[in-house]
PDB file of N, CA, C and O in Angstrom:
ATOM      1  N   UNK A   1     -62.555  56.992 -35.568  1.00  0.00           N
ATOM      2  CA  UNK A   1     -63.599  56.087 -35.131  1.00  0.00           C
ATOM      3  C   UNK A   1     -63.644  56.120 -33.603  1.00  0.00           C
ATOM      4  O   UNK A   1     -62.616  56.101 -32.925  1.00  0.00           O
ATOM      5  N   UNK A   2     -64.870  56.170 -33.093  1.00  0.00           N
ATOM      6  CA  UNK A   2     -65.008  56.115 -31.637  1.00  0.00           C
ATOM      7  C   UNK A   2     -66.348  55.495 -31.261  1.00  0.00           C
ATOM      8  O   UNK A   2     -67.295  55.494 -32.047  1.00  0.00           O
ATOM      9  N   UNK A   3     -66.402  54.974 -30.053  1.00  0.00           N
ATOM     10  CA  UNK A   3     -67.647  54.401 -29.525  1.00  0.00           C
ATOM     11  C   UNK A   3     -68.544  55.544 -29.065  1.00  0.00           C
ATOM     12  O   UNK A   3     -68.077  56.503 -28.449  1.00  0.00           O
ATOM     13  N   UNK A   4     -69.840  55.434 -29.369  1.00  0.00           N
ATOM     14  CA  UNK A   4     -70.777  56.476 -28.968  1.00  0.00           C
ATOM     15  C   UNK A   4     -71.768  56.008 -27.905  1.00  0.00           C
ATOM     16  O   UNK A   4     -72.331  56.823 -27.174  1.00  0.00           O
ATOM     17  N   UNK A   5     -71.980  54.688 -27.822  1.00  0.00           N
ATOM     18  CA  UNK A   5     -72.869  54.189 -26.767  1.00  0.00           C
ATOM     19  C   UNK A   5     -72.715  52.686 -26.607  1.00  0.00           C
ATOM     20  O   UNK A   5     -72.210  51.992 -27.489  1.00  0.00           O
ATOM     21  N   UNK A   6     -73.157  52.214 -25.472  1.00  0.00           N
ATOM     22  CA  UNK A   6     -73.197  50.781 -25.167  1.00  0.00           C
ATOM     23  C   UNK A   6     -74.591  50.272 -25.496  1.00  0.00           C
ATOM     24  O   UNK A   6     -75.581  50.977 -25.301  1.00  0.00           O
ATOM     25  N   UNK A   7     -74.662  49.052 -25.993  1.00  0.00           N
ATOM     26  CA  UNK A   7     -75.945  48.395 -26.172  1.00  0.00           C
ATOM     27  C   UNK A   7     -76.158  47.494 -24.971  1.00  0.00           C
ATOM     28  O   UNK A   7     -75.307  46.662 -24.657  1.00  0.00           O
ATOM     29  N   UNK A   8     -77.262  47.652 -24.312  1.00  0.00           N
ATOM     30  CA  UNK A   8     -77.531  46.852 -23.120  1.00  0.00           C
ATOM     31  C   UNK A   8     -77.040  47.544 -21.861  1.00  0.00           C
ATOM     32  O   UNK A   8     -76.670  48.718 -21.875  1.00  0.00           O
ATOM     33  N   UNK A   9     -77.046  46.795 -20.783  1.00  0.00           N
ATOM     34  CA  UNK A   9     -76.634  47.340 -19.491  1.00  0.00           C
ATOM     35  C   UNK A   9     -75.137  47.123 -19.294  1.00  0.00           C
ATOM     36  O   UNK A   9     -74.517  46.340 -20.013  1.00  0.00           O
ATOM     37  N   UNK A  10     -74.568  47.810 -18.331  1.00  0.00           N
ATOM     38  CA  UNK A  10     -73.129  47.715 -18.103  1.00  0.00           C
ATOM     39  C   UNK A  10     -72.738  46.310 -17.655  1.00  0.00           C
ATOM     40  O   UNK A  10     -73.549  45.594 -17.068  1.00  0.00           O
ATOM     41  N   UNK A  11     -71.499  45.919 -17.933  1.00  0.00           N
ATOM     42  CA  UNK A  11     -71.030  44.617 -17.466  1.00  0.00           C
ATOM     43  C   UNK A  11     -71.163  44.469 -15.944  1.00  0.00           C
ATOM     44  O   UNK A  11     -71.484  43.385 -15.456  1.00  0.00           O
ATOM     45  N   UNK A  12     -70.923  45.528 -15.209  1.00  0.00           N
ATOM     46  CA  UNK A  12     -71.054  45.467 -13.752  1.00  0.00           C
ATOM     47  C   UNK A  12     -72.499  45.176 -13.345  1.00  0.00           C
ATOM     48  O   UNK A  12     -72.743  44.388 -12.431  1.00  0.00           O
ATOM     49  N   UNK A  13     -73.456  45.816 -14.027  1.00  0.00           N
ATOM     50  CA  UNK A  13     -74.875  45.573 -13.713  1.00  0.00           C
ATOM     51  C   UNK A  13     -75.312  44.161 -14.076  1.00  0.00           C
ATOM     52  O   UNK A  13     -76.244  43.624 -13.478  1.00  0.00           O
ATOM     53  N   UNK A  14     -74.631  43.547 -15.073  1.00  0.00           N
ATOM     54  CA  UNK A  14     -74.933  42.160 -15.451  1.00  0.00           C
ATOM     55  C   UNK A  14     -74.207  41.163 -14.564  1.00  0.00           C
ATOM     56  O   UNK A  14     -74.504  39.969 -14.607  1.00  0.00           O
ATOM     57  N   UNK A  15     -73.253  41.636 -13.755  1.00  0.00           N
ATOM     58  CA  UNK A  15     -72.423  40.733 -12.972  1.00  0.00           C
ATOM     59  C   UNK A  15     -71.437  39.997 -13.850  1.00  0.00           C
ATOM     60  O   UNK A  15     -71.068  38.858 -13.566  1.00  0.00           O
ATOM     61  N   UNK A  16     -71.007  40.658 -14.928  1.00  0.00           N
ATOM     62  CA  UNK A  16     -70.197  40.034 -15.963  1.00  0.00           C
ATOM     63  C   UNK A  16     -68.775  40.593 -15.996  1.00  0.00           C
ATOM     64  O   UNK A  16     -68.134  40.595 -17.047  1.00  0.00           O
ATOM     65  N   UNK A  17     -68.284  41.064 -14.860  1.00  0.00           N
ATOM     66  CA  UNK A  17     -66.944  41.628 -14.809  1.00  0.00           C
ATOM     67  C   UNK A  17     -66.359  41.471 -13.420  1.00  0.00           C
ATOM     68  O   UNK A  17     -67.082  41.354 -12.431  1.00  0.00           O
ATOM     69  N   UNK A  18     -65.049  41.471 -13.365  1.00  0.00           N
ATOM     70  CA  UNK A  18     -64.366  41.453 -12.068  1.00  0.00           C
ATOM     71  C   UNK A  18     -63.897  42.852 -11.705  1.00  0.00           C
ATOM     72  O   UNK A  18     -63.364  43.058 -10.615  1.00  0.00           O
ATOM     73  N   UNK A  19     -64.086  43.823 -12.601  1.00  0.00           N
ATOM     74  CA  UNK A  19     -63.608  45.197 -12.463  1.00  0.00           C
ATOM     75  C   UNK A  19     -62.093  45.280 -12.480  1.00  0.00           C
ATOM     76  O   UNK A  19     -61.528  46.345 -12.231  1.00  0.00           O
ATOM     77  N   UNK A  20     -61.426  44.170 -12.769  1.00  0.00           N
ATOM     78  CA  UNK A  20     -59.970  44.145 -12.844  1.00  0.00           C
ATOM     79  C   UNK A  20     -59.535  43.877 -14.281  1.00  0.00           C
ATOM     80  O   UNK A  20     -58.631  44.529 -14.803  1.00  0.00           O
ATOM     81  N   UNK A  21     -60.188  42.915 -14.902  1.00  0.00           N
ATOM     82  CA  UNK A  21     -59.846  42.571 -16.280  1.00  0.00           C
ATOM     83  C   UNK A  21     -60.928  43.110 -17.204  1.00  0.00           C
ATOM     84  O   UNK A  21     -61.795  43.872 -16.775  1.00  0.00           O
ATOM     85  N   UNK A  22     -60.877  42.716 -18.465  1.00  0.00           N
ATOM     86  CA  UNK A  22     -61.876  43.161 -19.431  1.00  0.00           C
ATOM     87  C   UNK A  22     -63.267  42.651 -19.128  1.00  0.00           C
ATOM     88  O   UNK A  22     -63.466  41.783 -18.278  1.00  0.00           O
ATOM     89  N   UNK A  23     -64.214  43.209 -19.837  1.00  0.00           N
ATOM     90  CA  UNK A  23     -65.611  42.847 -19.648  1.00  0.00           C
ATOM     91  C   UNK A  23     -66.291  42.759 -21.008  1.00  0.00           C
ATOM     92  O   UNK A  23     -66.093  43.644 -21.842  1.00  0.00           O
ATOM     93  N   UNK A  24     -67.088  41.718 -21.260  1.00  0.00           N
ATOM     94  CA  UNK A  24     -67.772  41.635 -22.549  1.00  0.00           C
ATOM     95  C   UNK A  24     -68.729  42.803 -22.722  1.00  0.00           C
ATOM     96  O   UNK A  24     -69.415  43.200 -21.781  1.00  0.00           O
ATOM     97  N   UNK A  25     -68.770  43.348 -23.928  1.00  0.00           N
ATOM     98  CA  UNK A  25     -69.603  44.516 -24.181  1.00  0.00           C
ATOM     99  C   UNK A  25     -69.912  44.613 -25.665  1.00  0.00           C
ATOM    100  O   UNK A  25     -69.186  44.061 -26.491  1.00  0.00           O
ATOM    101  N   UNK A  26     -70.989  45.314 -26.007  1.00  0.00           N
ATOM    102  CA  UNK A  26     -71.348  45.611 -27.383  1.00  0.00           C
ATOM    103  C   UNK A  26     -71.463  47.123 -27.488  1.00  0.00           C
ATOM    104  O   UNK A  26     -72.195  47.752 -26.724  1.00  0.00           O
ATOM    105  N   UNK A  27     -70.741  47.700 -28.430  1.00  0.00           N
ATOM    106  CA  UNK A  27     -70.665  49.151 -28.572  1.00  0.00           C
ATOM    107  C   UNK A  27     -71.127  49.580 -29.955  1.00  0.00           C
ATOM    108  O   UNK A  27     -70.862  48.897 -30.945  1.00  0.00           O
ATOM    109  N   UNK A  28     -71.822  50.719 -30.020  1.00  0.00           N
ATOM    110  CA  UNK A  28     -72.145  51.315 -31.310  1.00  0.00           C
ATOM    111  C   UNK A  28     -71.071  52.347 -31.609  1.00  0.00           C
ATOM    112  O   UNK A  28     -70.670  53.117 -30.736  1.00  0.00           O
ATOM    113  N   UNK A  29     -70.608  52.352 -32.858  1.00  0.00           N
ATOM    114  CA  UNK A  29     -69.559  53.275 -33.279  1.00  0.00           C
ATOM    115  C   UNK A  29     -70.156  54.481 -33.990  1.00  0.00           C
ATOM    116  O   UNK A  29     -71.298  54.440 -34.448  1.00  0.00           O
ATOM    117  N   UNK A  30     -69.378  55.551 -34.078  1.00  0.00           N
ATOM    118  CA  UNK A  30     -69.889  56.796 -34.656  1.00  0.00           C
ATOM    119  C   UNK A  30     -70.217  56.694 -36.147  1.00  0.00           C
ATOM    120  O   UNK A  30     -70.861  57.591 -36.690  1.00  0.00           O
ATOM    121  N   UNK A  31     -69.790  55.627 -36.816  1.00  0.00           N
ATOM    122  CA  UNK A  31     -70.153  55.454 -38.221  1.00  0.00           C
ATOM    123  C   UNK A  31     -71.378  54.551 -38.392  1.00  0.00           C
ATOM    124  O   UNK A  31     -71.747  54.208 -39.515  1.00  0.00           O
ATOM    125  N   UNK A  32     -72.012  54.164 -37.265  1.00  0.00           N
ATOM    126  CA  UNK A  32     -73.204  53.328 -37.311  1.00  0.00           C
ATOM    127  C   UNK A  32     -72.929  51.843 -37.232  1.00  0.00           C
ATOM    128  O   UNK A  32     -73.868  51.053 -37.133  1.00  0.00           O
ATOM    129  N   UNK A  33     -71.674  51.440 -37.273  1.00  0.00           N
ATOM    130  CA  UNK A  33     -71.343  50.020 -37.139  1.00  0.00           C
ATOM    131  C   UNK A  33     -71.192  49.671 -35.661  1.00  0.00           C
ATOM    132  O   UNK A  33     -71.344  50.533 -34.796  1.00  0.00           O
ATOM    133  N   UNK A  34     -70.897  48.421 -35.381  1.00  0.00           N
ATOM    134  CA  UNK A  34     -70.838  47.949 -34.004  1.00  0.00           C
ATOM    135  C   UNK A  34     -69.512  47.260 -33.728  1.00  0.00           C
ATOM    136  O   UNK A  34     -68.878  46.725 -34.638  1.00  0.00           O
ATOM    137  N   UNK A  35     -69.103  47.276 -32.487  1.00  0.00           N
ATOM    138  CA  UNK A  35     -67.893  46.583 -32.049  1.00  0.00           C
ATOM    139  C   UNK A  35     -68.263  45.713 -30.852  1.00  0.00           C
ATOM    140  O   UNK A  35     -69.135  46.057 -30.055  1.00  0.00           O
ATOM    141  N   UNK A  36     -67.577  44.584 -30.750  1.00  0.00           N
ATOM    142  CA  UNK A  36     -67.829  43.650 -29.652  1.00  0.00           C
ATOM    143  C   UNK A  36     -66.533  43.458 -28.873  1.00  0.00           C
ATOM    144  O   UNK A  36     -65.479  43.197 -29.453  1.00  0.00           O
ATOM    145  N   UNK A  37     -66.624  43.589 -27.563  1.00  0.00           N
ATOM    146  CA  UNK A  37     -65.502  43.276 -26.680  1.00  0.00           C
ATOM    147  C   UNK A  37     -65.789  41.904 -26.103  1.00  0.00           C
ATOM    148  O   UNK A  37     -66.828  41.695 -25.475  1.00  0.00           O
ATOM    149  N   UNK A  38     -64.886  40.980 -26.308  1.00  0.00           N
ATOM    150  CA  UNK A  38     -65.083  39.635 -25.806  1.00  0.00           C
ATOM    151  C   UNK A  38     -63.767  38.887 -25.760  1.00  0.00           C
ATOM    152  O   UNK A  38     -62.716  39.445 -26.075  1.00  0.00           O
ATOM    153  N   UNK A  39     -63.823  37.644 -25.373  1.00  0.00           N
ATOM    154  CA  UNK A  39     -62.643  36.791 -25.288  1.00  0.00           C
ATOM    155  C   UNK A  39     -62.354  36.195 -26.659  1.00  0.00           C
ATOM    156  O   UNK A  39     -63.236  35.606 -27.284  1.00  0.00           O
ATOM    157  N   UNK A  40     -61.124  36.349 -27.123  1.00  0.00           N
ATOM    158  CA  UNK A  40     -60.718  35.803 -28.419  1.00  0.00           C
ATOM    159  C   UNK A  40     -60.706  34.273 -28.334  1.00  0.00           C
ATOM    160  O   UNK A  40     -59.913  33.689 -27.595  1.00  0.00           O
ATOM    161  N   UNK A  41     -61.593  33.636 -29.098  1.00  0.00           N
ATOM    162  CA  UNK A  41     -61.658  32.162 -29.119  1.00  0.00           C
ATOM    163  C   UNK A  41     -61.309  31.594 -30.485  1.00  0.00           C
ATOM    164  O   UNK A  41     -61.600  30.432 -30.771  1.00  0.00           O
ATOM    165  N   UNK A  42     -60.685  32.414 -31.334  1.00  0.00           N
ATOM    166  CA  UNK A  42     -60.362  31.988 -32.691  1.00  0.00           C
ATOM    167  C   UNK A  42     -59.535  30.707 -32.694  1.00  0.00           C
ATOM    168  O   UNK A  42     -59.822  29.788 -33.462  1.00  0.00           O
ATOM    169  N   UNK A  43     -58.527  30.637 -31.857  1.00  0.00           N
ATOM    170  CA  UNK A  43     -57.663  29.451 -31.829  1.00  0.00           C
ATOM    171  C   UNK A  43     -58.433  28.205 -31.400  1.00  0.00           C
ATOM    172  O   UNK A  43     -58.171  27.114 -31.906  1.00  0.00           O
ATOM    173  N   UNK A  44     -59.375  28.353 -30.478  1.00  0.00           N
ATOM    174  CA  UNK A  44     -60.128  27.202 -29.984  1.00  0.00           C
ATOM    175  C   UNK A  44     -61.189  26.723 -30.975  1.00  0.00           C
ATOM    176  O   UNK A  44     -61.390  25.518 -31.128  1.00  0.00           O
ATOM    177  N   UNK A  45     -61.863  27.645 -31.644  1.00  0.00           N
ATOM    178  CA  UNK A  45     -62.973  27.262 -32.520  1.00  0.00           C
ATOM    179  C   UNK A  45     -62.527  27.103 -33.972  1.00  0.00           C
ATOM    180  O   UNK A  45     -63.214  26.458 -34.764  1.00  0.00           O
ATOM    181  N   UNK A  46     -61.387  27.684 -34.323  1.00  0.00           N
ATOM    182  CA  UNK A  46     -60.875  27.597 -35.691  1.00  0.00           C
ATOM    183  C   UNK A  46     -61.400  28.712 -36.571  1.00  0.00           C
ATOM    184  O   UNK A  46     -62.358  29.399 -36.219  1.00  0.00           O
ATOM    185  N   UNK A  47     -60.775  28.882 -37.698  1.00  0.00           N
ATOM    186  CA  UNK A  47     -61.158  29.968 -38.600  1.00  0.00           C
ATOM    187  C   UNK A  47     -62.322  29.606 -39.523  1.00  0.00           C
ATOM    188  O   UNK A  47     -62.776  30.443 -40.303  1.00  0.00           O
ATOM    189  N   UNK A  48     -62.804  28.372 -39.438  1.00  0.00           N
ATOM    190  CA  UNK A  48     -63.988  27.943 -40.195  1.00  0.00           C
ATOM    191  C   UNK A  48     -64.943  27.231 -39.240  1.00  0.00           C
ATOM    192  O   UNK A  48     -65.079  26.009 -39.294  1.00  0.00           O
ATOM    193  N   UNK A  49     -65.604  27.991 -38.367  1.00  0.00           N
ATOM    194  CA  UNK A  49     -66.449  27.371 -37.348  1.00  0.00           C
ATOM    195  C   UNK A  49     -67.685  26.659 -37.908  1.00  0.00           C
ATOM    196  O   UNK A  49     -68.204  25.732 -37.286  1.00  0.00           O
ATOM    197  N   UNK A  50     -68.147  27.089 -39.069  1.00  0.00           N
ATOM    198  CA  UNK A  50     -69.263  26.452 -39.774  1.00  0.00           C
ATOM    199  C   UNK A  50     -68.867  26.339 -41.238  1.00  0.00           C
ATOM    200  O   UNK A  50     -67.962  27.039 -41.692  1.00  0.00           O
ATOM    201  N   UNK A  51     -69.527  25.476 -41.968  1.00  0.00           N
ATOM    202  CA  UNK A  51     -69.153  25.285 -43.371  1.00  0.00           C
ATOM    203  C   UNK A  51     -69.291  26.560 -44.200  1.00  0.00           C
ATOM    204  O   UNK A  51     -68.588  26.733 -45.196  1.00  0.00           O
ATOM    205  N   UNK A  52     -70.191  27.450 -43.795  1.00  0.00           N
ATOM    206  CA  UNK A  52     -70.389  28.691 -44.550  1.00  0.00           C
ATOM    207  C   UNK A  52     -69.971  29.929 -43.766  1.00  0.00           C
ATOM    208  O   UNK A  52     -70.425  31.032 -44.070  1.00  0.00           O
ATOM    209  N   UNK A  53     -69.115  29.764 -42.765  1.00  0.00           N
ATOM    210  CA  UNK A  53     -68.605  30.892 -41.972  1.00  0.00           C
ATOM    211  C   UNK A  53     -67.086  30.799 -41.913  1.00  0.00           C
ATOM    212  O   UNK A  53     -66.522  29.769 -41.543  1.00  0.00           O
ATOM    213  N   UNK A  54     -66.442  31.893 -42.283  1.00  0.00           N
ATOM    214  CA  UNK A  54     -64.976  31.922 -42.286  1.00  0.00           C
ATOM    215  C   UNK A  54     -64.481  33.174 -41.578  1.00  0.00           C
ATOM    216  O   UNK A  54     -65.120  34.225 -41.632  1.00  0.00           O
ATOM    217  N   UNK A  55     -63.356  33.055 -40.926  1.00  0.00           N
ATOM    218  CA  UNK A  55     -62.723  34.161 -40.232  1.00  0.00           C
ATOM    219  C   UNK A  55     -61.459  34.539 -41.004  1.00  0.00           C
ATOM    220  O   UNK A  55     -60.528  33.739 -41.100  1.00  0.00           O
ATOM    221  N   UNK A  56     -61.426  35.740 -41.547  1.00  0.00           N
ATOM    222  CA  UNK A  56     -60.273  36.198 -42.327  1.00  0.00           C
ATOM    223  C   UNK A  56     -59.072  36.441 -41.413  1.00  0.00           C
ATOM    224  O   UNK A  56     -59.202  36.495 -40.190  1.00  0.00           O
ATOM    225  N   UNK A  57     -57.925  36.584 -42.022  1.00  0.00           N
ATOM    226  CA  UNK A  57     -56.683  36.777 -41.259  1.00  0.00           C
ATOM    227  C   UNK A  57     -56.723  38.028 -40.382  1.00  0.00           C
ATOM    228  O   UNK A  57     -56.085  38.059 -39.330  1.00  0.00           O
ATOM    229  N   UNK A  58     -57.458  39.056 -40.794  1.00  0.00           N
ATOM    230  CA  UNK A  58     -57.532  40.282 -40.002  1.00  0.00           C
ATOM    231  C   UNK A  58     -58.762  40.312 -39.079  1.00  0.00           C
ATOM    232  O   UNK A  58     -59.082  41.363 -38.523  1.00  0.00           O
ATOM    233  N   UNK A  59     -59.439  39.199 -38.912  1.00  0.00           N
ATOM    234  CA  UNK A  59     -60.614  39.095 -38.044  1.00  0.00           C
ATOM    235  C   UNK A  59     -60.337  38.149 -36.881  1.00  0.00           C
ATOM    236  O   UNK A  59     -59.415  37.335 -36.933  1.00  0.00           O
ATOM    237  N   UNK A  60     -61.145  38.267 -35.835  1.00  0.00           N
ATOM    238  CA  UNK A  60     -61.089  37.366 -34.689  1.00  0.00           C
ATOM    239  C   UNK A  60     -62.506  36.961 -34.325  1.00  0.00           C
ATOM    240  O   UNK A  60     -63.444  37.742 -34.487  1.00  0.00           O
ATOM    241  N   UNK A  61     -62.659  35.751 -33.837  1.00  0.00           N
ATOM    242  CA  UNK A  61     -63.937  35.287 -33.309  1.00  0.00           C
ATOM    243  C   UNK A  61     -63.875  35.507 -31.799  1.00  0.00           C
ATOM    244  O   UNK A  61     -62.975  35.017 -31.116  1.00  0.00           O
ATOM    245  N   UNK A  62     -64.854  36.254 -31.299  1.00  0.00           N
ATOM    246  CA  UNK A  62     -64.851  36.546 -29.865  1.00  0.00           C
ATOM    247  C   UNK A  62     -66.094  35.977 -29.210  1.00  0.00           C
ATOM    248  O   UNK A  62     -67.155  35.869 -29.826  1.00  0.00           O
ATOM    249  N   UNK A  63     -65.935  35.618 -27.952  1.00  0.00           N
ATOM    250  CA  UNK A  63     -67.032  35.066 -27.166  1.00  0.00           C
ATOM    251  C   UNK A  63     -67.545  36.155 -26.235  1.00  0.00           C
ATOM    252  O   UNK A  63     -66.772  36.824 -25.550  1.00  0.00           O
ATOM    253  N   UNK A  64     -68.868  36.321 -26.224  1.00  0.00           N
ATOM    254  CA  UNK A  64     -69.506  37.180 -25.231  1.00  0.00           C
ATOM    255  C   UNK A  64     -70.519  36.325 -24.490  1.00  0.00           C
ATOM    256  O   UNK A  64     -70.994  35.316 -25.012  1.00  0.00           O
ATOM    257  N   UNK A  65     -70.838  36.723 -23.304  1.00  0.00           N
ATOM    258  CA  UNK A  65     -71.804  35.943 -22.530  1.00  0.00           C
ATOM    259  C   UNK A  65     -73.206  36.091 -23.119  1.00  0.00           C
ATOM    260  O   UNK A  65     -73.511  37.075 -23.794  1.00  0.00           O
ATOM    261  N   UNK A  66     -74.026  35.126 -22.859  1.00  0.00           N
ATOM    262  CA  UNK A  66     -75.420  35.183 -23.291  1.00  0.00           C
ATOM    263  C   UNK A  66     -76.100  36.417 -22.714  1.00  0.00           C
ATOM    264  O   UNK A  66     -76.884  37.078 -23.396  1.00  0.00           O
ATOM    265  N   UNK A  67     -75.800  36.723 -21.468  1.00  0.00           N
ATOM    266  CA  UNK A  67     -76.389  37.893 -20.805  1.00  0.00           C
ATOM    267  C   UNK A  67     -76.031  39.186 -21.531  1.00  0.00           C
ATOM    268  O   UNK A  67     -76.844  40.108 -21.597  1.00  0.00           O
ATOM    269  N   UNK A  68     -74.818  39.257 -22.076  1.00  0.00           N
ATOM    270  CA  UNK A  68     -74.396  40.455 -22.808  1.00  0.00           C
ATOM    271  C   UNK A  68     -75.286  40.685 -24.019  1.00  0.00           C
ATOM    272  O   UNK A  68     -75.776  41.795 -24.227  1.00  0.00           O
ATOM    273  N   UNK A  69     -75.501  39.645 -24.822  1.00  0.00           N
ATOM    274  CA  UNK A  69     -76.318  39.789 -26.020  1.00  0.00           C
ATOM    275  C   UNK A  69     -77.792  40.022 -25.679  1.00  0.00           C
ATOM    276  O   UNK A  69     -78.440  40.875 -26.286  1.00  0.00           O
ATOM    277  N   UNK A  70     -78.312  39.285 -24.732  1.00  0.00           N
ATOM    278  CA  UNK A  70     -79.719  39.442 -24.360  1.00  0.00           C
ATOM    279  C   UNK A  70     -79.991  40.841 -23.808  1.00  0.00           C
ATOM    280  O   UNK A  70     -81.036  41.428 -24.089  1.00  0.00           O
ATOM    281  N   UNK A  71     -79.055  41.373 -23.027  1.00  0.00           N
ATOM    282  CA  UNK A  71     -79.277  42.705 -22.460  1.00  0.00           C
ATOM    283  C   UNK A  71     -79.247  43.792 -23.533  1.00  0.00           C
ATOM    284  O   UNK A  71     -79.789  44.878 -23.329  1.00  0.00           O
ATOM    285  N   UNK A  72     -78.616  43.507 -24.676  1.00  0.00           N
ATOM    286  CA  UNK A  72     -78.533  44.480 -25.761  1.00  0.00           C
ATOM    287  C   UNK A  72     -79.738  44.426 -26.698  1.00  0.00           C
ATOM    288  O   UNK A  72     -79.903  45.317 -27.531  1.00  0.00           O
ATOM    289  N   UNK A  73     -80.566  43.419 -26.581  1.00  0.00           N
ATOM    290  CA  UNK A  73     -81.662  43.186 -27.520  1.00  0.00           C
ATOM    291  C   UNK A  73     -82.523  44.428 -27.764  1.00  0.00           C
ATOM    292  O   UNK A  73     -82.814  44.752 -28.915  1.00  0.00           O
ATOM    293  N   UNK A  74     -82.923  45.107 -26.733  1.00  0.00           N
ATOM    294  CA  UNK A  74     -83.801  46.271 -26.891  1.00  0.00           C
ATOM    295  C   UNK A  74     -83.090  47.467 -27.496  1.00  0.00           C
ATOM    296  O   UNK A  74     -83.750  48.383 -27.986  1.00  0.00           O
ATOM    297  N   UNK A  75     -81.757  47.487 -27.477  1.00  0.00           N
ATOM    298  CA  UNK A  75     -80.991  48.604 -28.019  1.00  0.00           C
ATOM    299  C   UNK A  75     -80.549  48.379 -29.460  1.00  0.00           C
ATOM    300  O   UNK A  75     -79.990  49.288 -30.074  1.00  0.00           O
ATOM    301  N   UNK A  76     -80.784  47.196 -30.013  1.00  0.00           N
ATOM    302  CA  UNK A  76     -80.374  46.900 -31.385  1.00  0.00           C
ATOM    303  C   UNK A  76     -81.430  47.472 -32.339  1.00  0.00           C
ATOM    304  O   UNK A  76     -82.604  47.108 -32.269  1.00  0.00           O
ATOM    305  N   UNK A  77     -80.997  48.373 -33.230  1.00  0.00           N
ATOM    306  CA  UNK A  77     -81.978  48.981 -34.135  1.00  0.00           C
ATOM    307  C   UNK A  77     -82.541  47.971 -35.129  1.00  0.00           C
ATOM    308  O   UNK A  77     -81.891  46.977 -35.452  1.00  0.00           O
ATOM    309  N   UNK A  78     -83.740  48.232 -35.605  1.00  0.00           N
ATOM    310  CA  UNK A  78     -84.371  47.378 -36.603  1.00  0.00           C
ATOM    311  C   UNK A  78     -83.751  47.549 -37.981  1.00  0.00           C
ATOM    312  O   UNK A  78     -83.808  46.639 -38.809  1.00  0.00           O
ATOM    313  N   UNK A  79     -83.166  48.697 -38.227  1.00  0.00           N
ATOM    314  CA  UNK A  79     -82.527  48.923 -39.538  1.00  0.00           C
ATOM    315  C   UNK A  79     -81.329  49.816 -39.399  1.00  0.00           C
ATOM    316  O   UNK A  79     -80.665  50.117 -40.390  1.00  0.00           O
TER     317      UNK A  79
END
């Protein structure tokens, strides 16, 4: 498995990185799925953030900035 492209503009172009630590990002993988780089907030929000949303033991809830998701909008495929 490997990342093949970024959705949206770079974290540096969004002003969303210090260039020292990690940066929120959305990546498309070579199998057509997506990966999100963000801050792990599972402990803060809990494993059941909504009544119909659950986080399994092998999953994490991550936070990305609003700018990260909005900048990716045009790169998200319709299907």
